[in-house]
C-alpha positions in Angstrom: 2.6 9.4 3.2 5.6 7.7 5.6 4.6 5.6 8.9 4.5 8.4 11.1 1.5 10.2 9.6 -0.7 7.3 9.7 -3.8 7.6 12.4 -5.9 5.7 13.4 -9.0 5.4 11.2 -7.1 4.9 7.8 -7.7 2.5 5.7 -4.6 0.8 3.9 -4.8 -1.4 0.6 -1.6 -3.1 0.4 -0.5 -4.5 -2.9 -1.8 -8.0 -3.3 -5.5 -6.0 -3.2 -6.6 -6.3 0.9 -7.8 -3.5 2.5 -6.8 -3.1 6.3 -8.3 -0.2 9.1 -5.2 1.7 10.8 -5.8 0.5 14.5 -2.6 1.5 16.7 0.6 1.1 14.7 -1.9 -2.6 13.5 -3.1 -2.8 10.2 -6.3 -5.3 11.3 -9.8 -6.0 8.8 -12.5 -8.3 10.0 -9.6 -12.1 9.5 -6.4 -10.2 11.2 -4.1 -7.8 11.6 -0.2 -6.9 10.3 2.0 -5.1 12.4 3.7 -2.4 11.0 6.5 -3.3 13.2 7.3 -5.7 9.4 7.3 -2.3 7.7 9.9 0.6 7.1 8.6 4.3 7.1 8.1 4.4 4.1 5.7 1.5 4.0 7.0 -0.8 2.7 7.4 -4.2 3.8 10.1 -5.9 5.4 10.1 -9.1 3.1 11.4 -10.2 0.1 7.4 -10.2 -0.9 6.1 -7.0 -1.4 2.5 -7.9 -2.3 2.7 -6.5 1.7 3.5 -3.5 0.3 0.8 -0.4 1.6 0.0 0.9 -2.2 -3.0 3.5 -0.8 -4.3 5.3 2.2 -7.1 7.2 2.8 -8.7 10.1 4.9 -9.8 9.1 8.1 -13.1 7.1 8.2 -15.6 8.4 10.7 -19.0 7.0 11.8 -20.5 4.0 11.3 -18.2 3.3 8.4 -15.5 1.9 11.4 -17.3 -1.4 10.6 -16.1 -3.6 8.6 -18.0 -4.3 6.3 -17.4 -0.7 5.1 -13.4 -1.0 4.8 -13.7 -1.9 0.7 -11.4 -1.4 -1.9 -14.2 1.4 -2.7 -14.9 3.5 0.2 -10.6 3.9 0.6 -11.0 5.3 -2.9 -14.1 7.7 -2.1 -12.0 8.9 0.4 -7.8 8.7 -0.6 -5.3 10.3 0.7 -1.8 9.1 -1.1 -1.6 6.5 -3.5 1.9 4.5 -4.1 3.9 5.3 -7.4 3.6 1.8 -8.6 5.9 3.4 -11.9 8.0 0.6 -12.7 12.1 1.5 -12.6 14.8 -0.8 -14.2 18.5 -0.4 -14.8 19.9 -0.8 -18.0 20.7 -4.6 -17.6 17.3 -5.2 -16.2 15.4 -3.9 -18.9 17.5 -5.1 -21.6 16.6 -8.6 -19.1 12.5 -8.0 -19.6 13.2 -6.7 -23.5 14.9 -9.9 -24.2 17.9 -8.3 -26.1 19.1 -5.2 -26.1 17.9 -1.8 -27.7 18.4 2.0 -27.6 16.4 4.7 -26.4 15.2 7.4 -28.7 15.9 10.9 -28.5 
C-alpha cells in the first residue's frame, strides 16, 4: 500500500491506535486532522515518533458509515484492505542489545 493507493472514504489506523477517514489528501477524525504531506510513499510519518505511521487501511466506506461515529477500529477491521507487517527487524548488534547478552542462532 502506498500513498497513491489511498482513496477518499478509506479508514486508516495509525500506530497509536487512532482511526481516521482519508479525505482528499488529509486524515480526518472528530477532533482534528493529519496532513499527508508529512508521510512518505510507504505511509510512514516522516518524524522521529512512529506512533503516527499508518498501520491499517480499509476499503472505501460509503453511506451512513461516513459519519465520524462509525470511524472505529471495528469498522476498519470489518473492511480491512491492508495491514502493515509489524514484525520487528534488528541488526545483530541491536538484537544483542535487546537480549542483554550475546547469543548463537540455531539452524
